[in-house]
N, C-alpha and C positions, 0 to 999 in steps of 0.2 A: 619607620621602615619604608623603603622604596623598592618595589619589585621583589619583595621577600628578602631583602638584604638590609643589614643594619645601616642606617643613614646617620652621618655626622656632619655637623656644620661648625664653622668658626666665625666669630664676629671680629672684624677689624675696626677698632674704635677710631683710627686715623681717617679711614674712608667712610665710616658709618654704614658698612655693608656686611652682609652675611655671605659666606662662601661655602659651597659643598666640599667636603673632604673626600679623598679617595677612600672607598670603603672595602677595598680588597685586602681584608685582614681576617685573622682567625680569632680576634678578641671575642670573649664570651661575657655573659652578664656577671655582675657583682665583682668586677675586677678592681684592683687598686690602681691609682693613677698618680704619677709623679711627673714633674717637669724638670728639664735641665737644658740650658741654652735655648735653642730654637726647636727642641723636641719634647714630645710627650711620650711617656712610657706606660703602656697598658700591661699590667702584671697580674697573673693568676686569674682567678674567677671561677665561674661555673656554679653549678649547684649539685650535680652528680652526673657525670664524673667531675671531679675537682681538677683544676688546671694549675700547672706550674709554668705556663707559657709566659714569655716576655716579648713584647714587640715595641719597637720605637717608631714614632710618627714624626717625620720632619715636616714642620708646618710650612716652611718656605718652599720645599720641593713637592709637597703634597704626596709623600711617599712613605709606605710602611716597610719596615725591615725587621725580620725575626732576629731576636737576640738570644743569648744563652738562657736556658730555663732555670727557674729557682730549684733549690734542692727539695723543698716540700711543696706538695700541692695544697692549695688553700683558696678560700673565698671569704668575703666578709672581713678582710684584713685591712690594715692601713699602710700607706707608703709615704715616706718623707725624704726629701732631698736635702743633704747637708754637704756643702762643697761639691765634690765630684763623685759622691756616693749616694745610693738610695738605700734606705733602711725599710724593711718590710717586717711587720710584726702582727701577731695575733691571727685570727681567722678560724676557719672550721674546715675539716676534711673527714667528717664522720665523728670527730672528737675535736675538742679545742686544740688549736696549734699553739704551742707554748714557746716556739723558737723565734729568734730574731735573725733575719738574714740581711746580709750586706751585699749590695751590688756595686762593684767597682766599674764605673762607667767607661773610663778609658781602656780598661783591660777586658771588658765584657765578661766578667767573672763573678759568680755568686759564692759566698762563704756563709756558713752558719756561725754567728759570732756569740750568741747567747742561747743557752738551752735552760731557761728558767721557767718557773711556774707563773707565766704572765697570762692572765686571763683578759683577752681583748677580742671582741667580736662586734662587727658592724658599728664601729666607732669612727673616729677621725683623728688626724694628727696635724699639728701645726708647729712651726718653729717660731719662737718669740725671742727677739733681741739677741740673736746669735752673732758673735764677732769671732772671726777666724784669726785675728792677729794676736 
């Protein structure tokens, strides 16, 4: 925290230096994080009220941009990028969230793609050996 605001930094391994990031955003604690291209996506979060907020941070421009919100509010969820889509699953919003949402990055649009009994809270997600060909 700096002056009562959330403080973020990034490390540039090419230069061996830390840089302060623009902290003018409404990101909340316990958000999901995904990356695509030169951007980071801060998705959902909070503890009560729960958030469906989505914001994109352009690392090169040091700038935040508000994106379309998710359909379900949640925190403690996981986010994973595959090709040009972000998958968000699990979490909590007063009860376990059992839906999987898909964010189409080029279209800035969320869809609920699965409504199953998926129990996932405060875990992680990773993509292993994915080939899109």
